C-alpha positions as semicolon CSV with decimal commas, in nm:
position;residue;x (nm);y (nm);z (nm)
1;M;-7,276;-0,673;14,666
2;T;-7,074;-0,717;14,350
3;N;-7,103;-0,491;14,048
4;N;-6,956;-0,570;13,711
5;G;-7,037;-0,222;13,585
6;E;-7,222;-0,333;13,272
7;A;-7,553;-0,181;13,369
8;G;-7,608;0,161;13,221
9;V;-7,318;0,158;12,976
10;H;-7,404;0,366;12,671
11;P;-7,224;0,436;12,342
12;A;-6,939;0,680;12,357
13;R;-6,966;1,042;12,259
14;E;-6,663;1,128;12,050
15;P;-6,577;1,462;12,216
16;A;-6,542;1,285;12,551
17;G;-6,232;1,093;12,445
18;W;-6,230;0,723;12,371
19;L;-6,519;0,621;12,591
20;T;-6,740;0,809;12,832
21;N;-7,041;0,673;13,018
22;A;-7,289;0,920;13,163
23;A;-7,434;0,706;13,383
24;P;-4,725;0,999;17,462
25;G;-4,528;0,750;17,671
26;L;-4,326;0,444;17,601
27;A;-4,324;0,327;17,246
28;R;-4,565;0,040;17,197
29;R;-4,506;-0,238;16,945
30;V;-4,805;-0,432;16,822
31;T;-4,745;-0,741;16,611
32;A;-4,990;-0,858;16,351
33;D;-5,083;-1,222;16,339
34;K;-4,973;-1,378;16,014
35;P;-5,232;-1,351;15,737
36;P;-5,283;-1,654;15,511
37;R;-5,137;-1,655;15,161
38;K;-5,385;-1,675;14,878
39;G;-5,301;-1,832;14,546
40;R;-5,215;-1,580;14,274
41;N;-5,013;-1,566;13,958
42;G;-4,684;-1,429;14,081
43;G;-4,314;-1,477;14,029
44;L;-4,083;-1,410;13,742
45;G;-4,087;-1,742;13,566
46;G;-4,285;-1,864;13,269
47;P;-4,300;-1,719;12,918
48;T;-4,251;-1,364;13,037
49;G;-3,960;-1,450;13,263
50;P;-3,617;-1,288;13,285
51;S;-3,454;-1,431;12,975
52;E;-3,728;-1,320;12,736
53;L;-3,755;-0,975;12,891
54;G;-3,388;-0,896;12,883
55;L;-3,274;-0,982;13,234
56;A;-3,061;-1,279;13,127
57;G;-2,698;-1,230;13,215
58;R;-2,760;-0,922;13,429
59;P;-2,604;-0,941;13,777
60;M;-2,863;-0,992;14,046
61;G;-2,852;-0,858;14,399
62;P;-2,951;-1,053;14,709
63;T;-3,310;-1,168;14,695
64;R;-3,542;-1,048;14,964
65;T;-3,890;-1,005;14,835
66;R;-4,118;-1,191;14,598
67;L;-4,193;-0,960;14,309
68;T;-4,478;-1,043;14,077
69;R;-4,445;-1,010;13,702
70;R;-4,612;-0,671;13,736
71;A;-4,324;-0,542;13,946
72;S;-4,063;-0,688;13,716
73;L;-4,222;-0,532;13,412
74;R;-4,286;-0,196;13,574
75;A;-3,944;-0,142;13,726
76;C;-3,675;-0,405;13,697
77;V;-3,679;-0,482;13,328
78;L;-3,718;-0,139;13,184
79;V;-3,497;0,086;13,393
80;P;-3,142;0,118;13,261
81;A;-2,895;-0,086;13,466
82;A;-2,717;0,235;13,565
83;L;-3,033;0,354;13,737
84;V;-3,144;0,044;13,917
85;G;-2,814;-0,124;14,000
86;S;-2,857;-0,478;14,127
87;M;-3,194;-0,639;14,066
88;V;-3,393;-0,887;14,271
89;T;-3,530;-1,216;14,154
90;S;-3,827;-1,394;14,304
91;S;-3,798;-1,555;14,646
92;A;-4,024;-1,702;14,908
93;A;-4,002;-1,398;15,132
94;G;-4,320;-1,296;15,303
95;A;-4,324;-1,494;15,626
96;E;-4,369;-1,281;15,932
97;G;-4,045;-1,184;16,104
98;T;-3,911;-0,949;16,364
99;S;-3,728;-0,622;16,326
100;S;-3,505;-0,420;16,553
101;A;-3,634;-0,092;16,687
102;P;-3,623;0,221;16,471
103;V;-3,429;0,522;16,596
104;T;-3,515;0,893;16,610
105;T;-3,249;1,161;16,585
106;T;-3,337;1,516;16,689
107;F;-3,146;1,833;16,600
108;A;-3,076;2,097;16,864
109;G;-3,204;2,443;16,790
110;A;-3,469;2,341;16,538
111;T;-3,826;2,449;16,589
112;P;-4,064;2,159;16,655
113;P;-4,297;2,076;16,367
114;S;-4,659;2,183;16,389
115;G;-4,970;2,159;16,176
116;Q;-5,187;1,896;16,008
117;W;-5,188;1,685;15,690
118;P;-5,502;1,491;15,775
119;Y;-5,561;1,300;15,450
120;P;-5,334;1,110;15,208
121;N;-5,338;1,405;14,967
122;G;-5,394;1,678;15,226
123;D;-5,771;1,703;15,194
124;L;-6,067;1,501;15,067
125;A;-6,047;1,685;14,733
126;N;-5,693;1,542;14,681
127;S;-5,575;1,896;14,602
128;R;-5,233;1,861;14,771
129;V;-5,248;2,223;14,892
130;A;-5,051;2,269;15,216
131;P;-5,299;2,344;15,495
132;G;-5,203;2,644;15,706
133;S;-4,853;2,654;15,564
134;A;-4,620;2,940;15,655
135;I;-4,358;2,833;15,400
136;T;-4,305;3,077;15,112
137;S;-4,035;3,175;14,867
138;A;-3,921;3,438;15,119
139;N;-3,835;3,187;15,392
140;V;-3,799;2,844;15,230
141;S;-3,418;2,871;15,239
142;K;-3,437;2,881;15,620
143;L;-3,580;2,528;15,653
144;Q;-3,386;2,323;15,910
145;E;-3,386;1,952;15,988
146;A;-3,582;1,905;16,311
147;W;-3,574;1,527;16,341
148;A;-3,525;1,206;16,145
149;F;-3,702;0,877;16,213
150;K;-3,484;0,593;16,082
151;L;-3,622;0,250;15,998
152;A;-3,445;-0,061;16,127
153;G;-3,422;-0,435;16,066
154;T;-3,598;-0,593;15,772
155;A;-3,804;-0,279;15,715
156;A;-3,485;-0,085;15,640
157;A;-3,394;-0,337;15,371
158;G;-3,696;-0,225;15,175
159;T;-3,828;-0,366;14,851
160;P;-3,557;-0,323;14,586
161;P;-3,542;-0,115;14,379
162;Y;-3,824;0,094;14,528
163;G;-3,681;0,141;14,877
164;S;-3,855;0,123;15,214
165;L;-4,096;0,417;15,192
166;T;-4,330;0,480;14,900
167;A;-4,632;0,626;15,082
168;G;-4,696;0,974;15,211
169;P;-4,757;1,034;15,583
170;V;-5,083;1,141;15,744
171;V;-5,068;1,392;16,031
172;Q;-5,350;1,446;16,279
173;D;-5,362;1,584;16,634
174;G;-4,986;1,601;16,677
175;V;-4,919;1,248;16,553
176;V;-4,757;1,132;16,228
177;Y;-4,881;0,801;16,086
178;L;-4,665;0,622;15,829
179;Q;-4,655;0,282;15,660
180;D;-4,347;0,121;15,507
181;Q;-4,310;-0,127;15,220
182;D;-4,325;-0,417;15,466
183;A;-4,675;-0,296;15,566
184;N;-4,557;-0,194;15,915
185;V;-4,733;0,112;16,059
186;Y;-4,566;0,371;16,283
187;A;-4,717;0,645;16,499
188;L;-4,471;0,924;16,581
189;S;-4,485;1,240;16,787
190;L;-4,498;1,524;16,537
191;A;-4,307;1,752;16,774
192;T;-4,015;1,514;16,842
193;G;-4,031;1,228;16,592
194;E;-4,027;0,978;16,879
195;L;-4,205;0,646;16,823
196;K;-4,534;0,622;17,011
197;W;-4,632;0,278;16,882
198;E;-4,558;0,041;16,597
199;Y;-4,783;-0,216;16,432
200;Q;-4,555;-0,487;16,295
201;V;-4,645;-0,687;15,987
202;N;-4,307;-0,748;15,816
203;L;-4,460;-0,873;15,493
204;P;-4,293;-0,712;15,190
205;E;-4,512;-0,573;14,916
206;T;-4,577;-0,852;14,666
207;S;-4,747;-0,668;14,384
208;G;-4,524;-0,374;14,302
209;P;-4,399;-0,046;14,438
210;G;-4,704;0,037;14,647
211;P;-4,762;0,315;14,744
212;D;-4,942;0,153;15,041
213;G;-4,994;0,402;15,325
214;V;-5,269;0,468;15,578
215;A;-5,576;0,681;15,630
216;V;-5,692;0,813;15,968
217;A;-6,048;0,897;16,072
218;N;-6,237;0,918;16,400
219;G;-5,951;0,787;16,612
220;T;-5,880;0,489;16,387
221;V;-5,594;0,413;16,147
222;Y;-5,681;0,216;15,833
223;G;-5,432;0,034;15,613
224;D;-5,364;-0,279;15,415
225;T;-5,113;-0,554;15,349
226;S;-5,101;-0,733;15,014
227;T;-5,379;-0,968;15,126
228;S;-5,566;-0,800;15,412
229;V;-5,715;-0,475;15,538
230;F;-5,689;-0,364;15,900
231;A;-5,803;-0,096;16,145
232;L;-5,599;0,012;16,446
233;S;-5,657;0,238;16,742
234;A;-5,489;0,566;16,658
235;A;-5,402;0,613;17,026
236;T;-5,247;0,272;17,100
237;G;-5,200;0,079;16,775
238;K;-5,417;-0,204;16,905
239;V;-5,611;-0,394;16,640
240;V;-5,974;-0,292;16,600
241;W;-6,039;-0,536;16,316
242;V;-5,860;-0,727;16,041
243;D;-6,025;-0,871;15,730
244;R;-5,827;-1,133;15,534
245;S;-6,116;-1,264;15,327
246;L;-6,164;-0,975;15,086
247;L;-5,951;-1,094;14,794
248;H;-5,988;-1,419;14,606
249;T;-5,741;-1,590;14,376
250;G;-5,681;-1,381;14,066
251;Q;-5,802;-1,052;14,210
252;G;-5,453;-0,907;14,252
253;A;-5,315;-0,751;14,570
254;F;-5,373;-0,447;14,786
255;E;-5,109;-0,174;14,756
256;I;-5,323;0,137;14,783
257;Q;-5,340;0,415;15,041
258;P;-5,712;0,408;15,122
259;Q;-5,953;0,691;15,183
260;V;-6,209;0,703;15,463
261;A;-6,524;0,914;15,462
262;G;-6,886;0,878;15,561
263;G;-6,823;0,564;15,767
264;R;-6,673;0,380;15,469
265;V;-6,321;0,272;15,378
266;F;-6,257;0,298;15,005
267;L;-5,971;0,098;14,853
268;A;-5,883;-0,137;14,569
269;S;-5,661;-0,421;14,461
270;A;-5,424;-0,376;14,170
271;H;-5,387;-0,573;13,848
272;G;-5,582;-0,890;13,910
273;P;-5,504;-1,168;13,659
274;A;-5,857;-1,312;13,673
275;A;-6,118;-1,210;13,419
276;G;-6,259;-0,933;13,639
277;G;-5,920;-0,774;13,700
278;G;-5,849;-0,573;14,012
279;V;-6,145;-0,482;14,230
280;L;-6,266;-0,157;14,385
281;M;-6,444;-0,186;14,717
282;A;-6,601;-0,012;15,013
283;L;-6,588;-0,149;15,367
284;N;-6,778;-0,061;15,680
285;A;-6,527;0,150;15,873
286;G;-6,654;0,020;16,206
287;N;-6,617;-0,353;16,148
288;G;-6,446;-0,404;15,811
289;H;-6,741;-0,579;15,651
290;L;-6,759;-0,558;15,273
291;L;-7,030;-0,318;15,156
292;W;-6,973;-0,354;14,783
293;E;-6,711;-0,442;14,527
294;F;-6,669;-0,350;14,164
295;N;-6,481;-0,547;13,901
296;T;-6,267;-0,311;13,693
297;V;-6,255;-0,534;13,384
298;I;-6,570;-0,648;13,203
299;Q;-6,417;-0,733;12,867
300;S;-6,083;-0,902;12,931
301;S;-5,868;-0,987;12,631
302;P;-5,759;-1,350;12,575
303;G;-5,408;-1,216;12,537
304;V;-5,418;-1,052;12,878
305;Q;-5,554;-1,372;13,029
306;A;-5,284;-1,583;12,867
307;L;-5,006;-1,356;12,991
308;G;-5,140;-1,368;13,346
309;V;-4,989;-1,047;13,478
310;G;-5,326;-0,883;13,529
311;S;-5,524;-0,573;13,451
312;G;-5,731;-0,295;13,600
313;G;-5,761;-0,217;13,967
314;A;-5,632;0,097;14,134
315;W;-5,326;0,192;14,336
316;E;-5,368;0,560;14,424
317;T;-5,608;0,711;14,678
318;P;-5,958;0,761;14,534
319;L;-6,161;1,082;14,539
320;V;-6,465;1,089;14,769
321;G;-6,697;1,354;14,635
322;S;-6,942;1,578;14,815
323;D;-7,207;1,454;14,571
324;G;-7,218;1,101;14,714
325;S;-6,973;0,957;14,464
326;V;-6,628;0,800;14,475
327;T;-6,392;0,817;14,177
328;F;-6,098;0,587;14,109
329;G;-5,819;0,608;13,852
330;I;-5,783;0,263;13,692
331;G;-5,468;0,078;13,582
332;N;-5,372;-0,078;13,251
333;P;-5,411;-0,427;13,103
334;Y;-5,080;-0,611;13,061
335;Q;-5,051;-0,751;12,710
336;S;-4,808;-0,767;12,422
337;I;-4,826;-0,556;12,108
338;A;-4,923;-0,868;11,916
339;S;-5,206;-0,941;12,158
340;A;-5,347;-0,590;12,126
341;I;-5,357;-0,628;11,750
342;K;-5,495;-0,985;11,750
343;Y;-5,764;-0,916;12,011
344;P;-5,872;-0,553;11,953
345;L;-6,094;-0,494;12,256
346;P;-6,139;-0,171;12,456
347;Q;-6,115;-0,375;12,780
348;L;-6,333;-0,153;12,993
349;Y;-6,261;-0,012;13,252
350;T;-5,884;-0,021;13,217
351;D;-5,705;0,317;13,184
352;S;-6,024;0,493;13,293
353;E;-6,173;0,727;13,548
354;V;-6,464;0,541;13,708
355;N;-6,719;0,737;13,909
356;L;-6,934;0,521;14,136
357;D;-7,215;0,574;14,383
358;A;-7,027;0,569;14,714
359;A;-7,312;0,388;14,892
360;T;-7,382;0,115;14,635
361;G;-7,079;0,090;14,404
362;K;-7,295;0,135;14,095
363;V;-7,148;0,319;13,796
364;R;-7,249;0,678;13,751
365;W;-7,009;0,747;13,464
366;Y;-6,673;0,651;13,328
367;Y;-6,414;0,800;13,095
368;Q;-6,169;0,568;12,920
369;A;-5,852;0,743;12,808
370;V;-5,685;0,448;12,632
371;P;-5,861;0,141;12,490
372;D;-5,669;-0,183;12,429
373;D;-5,358;-0,040;12,596
374;F;-5,027;-0,218;12,530
375;E;-4,793;0,062;12,647
376;D;-4,865;0,059;13,024
377;H;-5,053;0,388;13,007
378;D;-5,244;0,378;13,336
379;L;-5,481;0,658;13,434
380;Q;-5,391;0,584;13,795
381;A;-5,328;0,921;13,965
382;S;-5,559;1,029;14,246
383;P;-5,846;1,227;14,090
384;V;-5,871;1,587;14,210
385;S;-6,197;1,771;14,273
386;T;-6,221;2,140;14,193
387;S;-6,442;2,382;14,000
388;V;-6,419;2,611;13,700
389;R;-6,651;2,910;13,687
390;G;-6,870;2,742;13,947
391;A;-6,900;2,410;13,762
392;P;-6,759;2,099;13,935
393;V;-6,477;1,926;13,750
394;I;-6,238;1,638;13,812
395;I;-5,873;1,646;13,711
396;A;-5,727;1,311;13,607
397;A;-5,382;1,199;13,493
398;G;-5,152;0,902;13,478
399;K;-4,869;0,726;13,303
400;V;-5,043;0,794;12,974
401;G;-4,877;1,137;13,000
402;Y;-5,193;1,344;12,967
403;V;-5,386;1,559;13,211
404;Y;-5,765;1,553;13,165
405;E;-6,038;1,781;13,290
406;L;-6,375;1,606;13,313
407;D;-6,721;1,727;13,395
408;A;-6,777;1,588;13,747
409;R;-7,146;1,530;13,676
410;S;-7,119;1,339;13,348
411;G;-6,755;1,246;13,283
412;A;-6,756;1,444;12,959
413;L;-6,413;1,561;12,850
414;I;-6,355;1,937;12,879
415;W;-5,987;1,940;12,778
416;K;-5,681;1,720;12,773
417;T;-5,315;1,826;12,757
418;P;-5,005;1,614;12,694
419;V;-4,729;1,657;12,952
420;G;-4,375;1,527;12,939
421;E;-4,218;1,368;12,634
422;H;-4,430;1,201;12,363
423;N;-4,312;1,046;12,037
424;G;-4,626;1,051;11,824
425;H;-4,772;0,709;11,908
426;D;-5,036;0,826;12,156
427;N;-5,326;0,697;11,942
428;D;-5,178;0,359;11,850
429;A;-5,393;0,161;12,094
430;E;-5,708;0,319;11,951
431;L;-5,584;0,236;11,602
432;A;-5,547;-0,126;11,714
433;V;-5,912;-0,135;11,821
434;L;-6,007;0,003;11,479
435;H;-5,792;-0,259;11,300
436;K;-5,573;0,017;11,159
437;L;-5,248;-0,020;11,354
438;K;-4,931;-0,105;11,164
439;V;-4,621;-0,144;11,381
440;T;-4,267;-0,102;11,255
441;L;-3,993;-0,256;11,468
442;P;-3,805;-0,144;11,663
443;Y;-4,098;0,034;11,827
444;T;-4,035;0,309;12,083
445;I;-4,279;0,357;12,370
446;E;-4,281;0,713;12,504
447;P;-4,415;0,780;12,760
448;G;-4,272;0,449;12,872
449;P;-4,390;0,229;13,159
450;L;-4,181;0,446;13,391
451;G;-4,298;0,768;13,228
452;G;-4,581;1,015;13,217
453;V;-4,746;1,118;13,542
454;L;-4,642;0,865;13,807
455;S;-4,709;1,076;14,119
456;N;-5,012;1,280;14,220
457;L;-5,104;1,631;14,106
458;A;-5,178;1,954;14,289
459;V;-5,452;2,205;14,202
460;A;-5,462;2,559;14,338
461;D;-5,580;2,906;14,236
462;G;-5,666;2,825;13,877
463;S;-5,361;2,610;13,797
464;V;-5,279;2,240;13,784
465;Y;-4,927;2,135;13,886
466;V;-4,792;1,807;13,758
467;A;-4,460;1,622;13,771
468;T;-4,376;1,398;13,478
469;L;-4,117;1,127;13,410
470;D;-3,933;1,101;13,079
471;L;-3,785;0,760;12,996
472;P;-3,865;0,584;12,667
473;V;-3,821;0,210;12,611
474;I;-3,795;0,004;12,294
475;A;-3,977;-0,307;12,179
476;T;-3,780;-0,517;11,930
477;T;-4,049;-0,785;11,898
478;L;-4,427;-0,779;11,876
479;N;-4,434;-1,022;12,170
480;S;-4,278;-0,759;12,393
481;V;-4,472;-0,647;12,699
482;D;-4,378;-0,293;12,806
483;G;-4,071;-0,301;12,585
484;N;-3,767;-0,523;12,613
485;K;-3,475;-0,288;12,550
486;S;-3,346;0,032;12,704
487;A;-3,354;0,338;12,481
488;G;-3,010;0,429;12,612
489;V;-3,110;0,758;12,770
490;L;-3,086;0,866;13,131
491;P;-3,406;0,924;13,327
492;S;-3,524;1,282;13,363
493;G;-3,844;1,468;13,422
494;E;-4,042;1,789;13,416
495;V;-4,263;1,994;13,646
496;E;-4,539;2,175;13,460
497;A;-4,821;2,417;13,536
498;L;-5,142;2,410;13,333
499;N;-5,426;2,659;13,324
500;L;-5,722;2,499;13,500
501;A;-5,981;2,655;13,271
502;T;-5,814;2,580;12,936
503;G;-5,541;2,320;12,991
504;K;-5,285;2,551;12,833
505;V;-4,927;2,503;12,957
506;E;-4,825;2,801;13,172
507;W;-4,466;2,688;13,226
508;D;-4,255;2,374;13,195
509;T;-3,936;2,321;13,398
510;K;-3,694;2,038;13,317
511;V;-3,540;1,844;13,607
512;P;-3,243;1,603;13,587
513;E;-3,408;1,305;13,759
514;F;-3,746;1,148;13,818
515;P;-3,966;1,386;14,025
516;L;-4,152;1,145;14,254
517;G;-4,246;1,354;14,558
518;A;-4,592;1,445;14,419
519;A;-4,660;1,809;14,338
520;T;-4,749;1,996;14,658
521;V;-4,850;2,363;14,678
522;S;-4,742;2,592;14,962
523;N;-4,837;2,957;14,909
524;D;-4,628;3,082;14,614
525;L;-4,432;2,755;14,587
526;V;-4,482;2,409;14,446
527;F;-4,271;2,136;14,607
528;T;-4,159;1,792;14,495
529;D;-3,851;1,577;14,537
530;L;-3,629;1,381;14,301
531;Y;-3,549;1,011;14,298
532;N;-3,181;1,084;14,374
533;G;-3,273;1,259;14,698
534;V;-3,319;1,629;14,624
535;L;-3,602;1,826;14,783
536;M;-3,694;2,118;14,561
537;A;-3,939;2,408;14,541
538;L;-4,039;2,603;14,232
539;D;-4,192;2,948;14,195
540;R;-4,558;2,891;14,107
541;A;-4,568;3,195;13,881
542;T;-4,262;3,120;13,668
543;G;-4,151;2,762;13,731
544;A;-3,806;2,881;13,839
545;V;-3,637;2,651;14,092
546;V;-3,589;2,865;14,405
547;Y;-3,487;2,596;14,657
548;R;-3,283;2,275;14,651
549;H;-3,178;2,059;14,944
550;Q;-2,992;1,729;14,944
551;L;-3,180;1,471;15,149
552;P;-3,001;1,210;15,364
553;T;-3,085;0,944;15,106
554;S;-3,282;0,889;14,787
555;A;-3,659;0,931;14,778
556;N;-3,957;0,764;14,614
557;A;-4,266;0,886;14,801
558;P;-4,508;1,179;14,828
559;I;-4,408;1,456;15,065
560;A;-4,634;1,649;15,304
561;V;-4,621;2,025;15,362
562;F;-4,820;2,197;15,636
563;G;-4,785;2,461;15,908
564;N;-4,412;2,525;15,950
565;T;-4,316;2,180;15,828
566;V;-4,207;1,971;15,531
567;L;-4,216;1,594;15,590
568;V;-4,013;1,385;15,346
569;P;-4,021;1,004;15,337
570;A;-3,666;0,934;15,212
571;G;-3,695;0,561;15,167
572;G;-3,355;0,492;15,014
573;P;-3,449;0,337;14,679
574;E;-3,155;0,209;14,475
575;T;-2,971;0,477;14,283
576;P;-2,646;0,456;14,091
577;P;-2,325;0,611;14,223
578;P;-2,276;0,889;14,312
579;G;-2,636;0,886;14,429
580;P;-2,707;0,886;14,802
581;S;-2,722;0,554;14,986
582;G;-2,817;0,658;15,338
583;H;-3,054;0,498;15,584
584;P;-3,428;0,492;15,498
585;Q;-3,595;0,758;15,711
586;L;-3,876;1,007;15,750
587;V;-3,727;1,357;15,782
588;A;-3,897;1,666;15,925
589;Y;-3,783;2,011;15,817
590;T;-3,916;2,325;15,987
591;L;-3,892;2,700;15,971
592;P;-3,706;2,866;16,260
């Protein structure tokens, strides 16, 4: 069943934003058989290639992975050279290979980890509240390293500049499940960090920085590669099913950490260059058969089509509601400033929250935050389900740099609050749709394509906790896509708390690097980590930083906090000296 979402679309109500529609033993290694490559618009060549986008003359590091234009625009082009270091160009990497065995190091005297983090964001509500956590401000300083699981071989090389680990772990029944950027899946003993089994894929992410990652339900592990979706036995790693027929040419690539509930696997592709953009879908959890799919673009711009980078889709775990719905945060359309002005179309459902019937994939409602986006202002973060005064609401956010509270029954906007740095151009895309936009060059984009809310939020006890990235970029030409010049500032960020009922900022704490660990609540603390490898905890009442710990290497993935444990995927993304450059690893810290 395919839905294009047009049925039931009604005119917008102005208060709802731009558009709302009410409608144990030896470690076991399992090797995947090589999935076929589908044709897609990838690579760095063509009219948006390196020379036009400012990469000409910049030293390049060894090539390992094939990055699509999406990856080059999102990370390589726009990050100052001091941050990224050497860059990769396109290559033919992607053939299946072999990797040496990973290694676990344990630390004498540390208490074994215990507890559960059973879903990608801790629970089905995506609240990122630490289940059963004993970690508080009174004892957080006593955290000790219990073990470290270090990647090896090609997996340790990672996907520059993102590193080897961009997904958060899932922990059930004493086992940690983790996927790396080469789509390999590992099952580890929670108590010791020892490898129980490994499912080898060794196919680097082709669409961007992931996050990838797995979901676990009813004794089965679910995950994806760029072109396929698979299910594995949680006990042995043996393949239950693999489906390589889900994506067609132009529908983008999988890079999402799925969600599983009610016998269905919910996932999406990201930024498909075809007219329908990336696709949302539900699969039968038992056999992998497609139940429905939903095209996230119903009004593609000619400019987006000509550029060929793609639009729509989703790349963060969706929200499965108790009301029979599933909600996805949708990505942006890639287009130049000139294209947005020449073809002023809202391009539904880009930069939107889309609430679908979980059984059929039909639209219940949508909320579009940014029409005709040309600033890479995704609304991609995992939606969070909660309630205010007994009424169900959904919290949404993304690289647009706003947090939104929506009525979970209708999608109507309740409040929206800007977070992080903004430079006064938040409404420019809407002005383009209304034929009122006048651009003066050079044009600064802030939040930039590596700005706003890039990692997931936490919601607890009447507050929303959000980590933001601050890094503007500059466009010197109207043909620029996501800017073509550094603004000359170092990356930084903020961790903020908002009042759940009103959206009012309760506190705002500046941090000296990108906070990418995803906000995670543990009692009176909110945790995250920084790109340069610092695990930190803030006082939830005041925002004061009460704990800092230098990780073995840099980090670019959500953490997990539960029981007596903090699990940190330190994937070793590229950082400038004197940043850490240690081995990519998953590290477990525990209370004594």
